[in-house]
C-alpha positions, 0 to 999 in steps of 0.5 A: 830872266831865267835862273837855273840850278841843276844838281846831279844824282844823290843816293838816298841817305841814311834810311832807317829800318823804320822808314816809310816810302810815300807816293804822290801822283797828280794824275793817278793819286787820290788824297783818300789813299794811304800814299804807301804804294804807288798804286795807292798814292796821294795826289796834292801837295797840299796833303803832303804839306799837312802830313807828319813825317818821321826820319828816314821817310821818303816822299816820291812824286811820279815822274811826268806829273805837274803840280800847280802847288808850293811844297812846304815840308812839314818835318824834319829828319835827323842826322843820318836819317834825313826826310827825302823828296824825290821821284819815282817811275820813268820820264820827265822829273816832276814839275812843281810850276807857277804855270797854268793855262786857263781852259777855254771853257772856263771863261765867263763874260763879266761886262763889256770886254771884261772877261774872267776865269777861276785859278787854282786856290794857291794863287793869292797873287798874280803879277804877270799874264802871258797871252801867247808870247805876249806879256800883259799889262797888269791894271787896277782891280776893276773891270773899268780898268781893262780898256786895251788888249793885253790888260789883266788883273787878279781878284778874288781867285779869278783872273780878269782880262780885256777881250772882244769876245771869248778870250780863247778865241780873240787871242787865239793862244793860251792865256798863262797867269804866271807865278805866285809873287810871295809864295816859293815853289819849294819853301823850307821854313824852320826844317832841318835835315832834308833832301830834295832831288829830281824836281823840275821847278819852273815859272815862279815869279820870285823864288824856286827854292827859298830857305828861311827860318832856323833851317840847316842840313839841306841837300838840293840835287838834280834839281832844275829851277827855271823861270822866265819872267821879263820884268819886276821882281827878279826870279831867283832859283835858290835863296836863303833868307834865314833868322839863323846862321845855317852851316850845312846847306849843300848844292851838288854839281850846279850846272850852267845857265839854260841847263845843258845847252851849249853856249850858242843855244843858251844865247838863242833861247834867251834872245828868242824870248826877248824878241818875243817880248818886244814883237809888239808896240805895247810891249816896247811902250811898256818898257819905255824902249825907244830903240828896240834894236840897240836894246836888243844888241845890248842885251845880247852882249850881256847874254854873251858875257853871262854865258861865257862867264858861266861856261868858265865857272864850276857850273859848267858841266863836265864829264868828271862829274860824279854819278852819286854823292853820299854823306850829309 
C-alpha cells in the first residue's frame, strides 16, 4: 500500500529579527555542537525533539541525510512567526524513515536456527520484516516459534529471524525491519504555527504525518509521504486526529500517487511490488490466495481506476502550479 502527498515550494514565513536558524545532519553533525551553523550541526532528531524553539526559528535538515527517527516538534510558533522545519544543502531531500537495513555484522546466533540483531532505540514495535523482496511472517516472541524461512519477531530491542546459518548469507539480501506501528514519522501533538517542507517520509507502518491534540495553523509543503506495506494497518500519508477542531491546516499542491510518475509508471511500480509479494508459495499461502493470477488481475484493475481518478483530480501535477506560496 502506498500513500503519497507531494506539496511544492513554500517561502519561509514571517521570520523575525531575533529568529535563529539551526542545522541538523545525521552524517556530519554532533549533538554536542551549537547547531547554529552548518559546520556545527546537531546530529539526531531526538536532540531536536528535546530543544525549545522560539517563534520564527528555522530548523534545517541536511539534504541527502537519513534519520531512523520520529520528528515531534517541541514548540509552537506564533501568527506571522511560525517555526519552520526545512532542508539545506543540495541533493535529495532529508529522509525521515522507518526503513532500517540490518548490518551483516550485527547478527548473533541465539540457538539452533534462531538469530538476532539489535535495532535502533526508536524501534519499539516491528510488524513487518522484508527479506530482500519477500515479506516475512511475524510469529510469537519465542525462539521456538522460529520454525520456517521468513519467520521473525521483535523483542527487547532485537529482531529475531529464522535462518540456516548467518542470515546475511542464508537470505543473500538485506533484511529490513519495517516501520513503527504506533509512532508517526512526523507527529504534531498540541502544537501550532508550524511549517514543514522538503522532506521525504517513507517506509512507515501507519502514519507518515500525524496531527493530534489541539494543533492548528500548520503548513505541509513539498513533502513526499511514501510507504509500501502489503498487509495489516493501512499506511496513511497524512492523518489528523484532534481533540480540538482545527481550522487552518494547509497542504499545498498535493500531487498524484507515486509522485511525478506517469500513469503507466505508477501502475508498473505498483504491479512490480505486488508481483514480488506474491512471488513465493509462502507469500501466497499467508494471504490465502488460491488464484494468484486472478488476484493480480483484479488488483491491476483497481490500480488502473485509482490512477485515472488521481490524474483527473486536483492531485494531478500541472504546469500552472505556483512556485511559491506566501501567507499562512
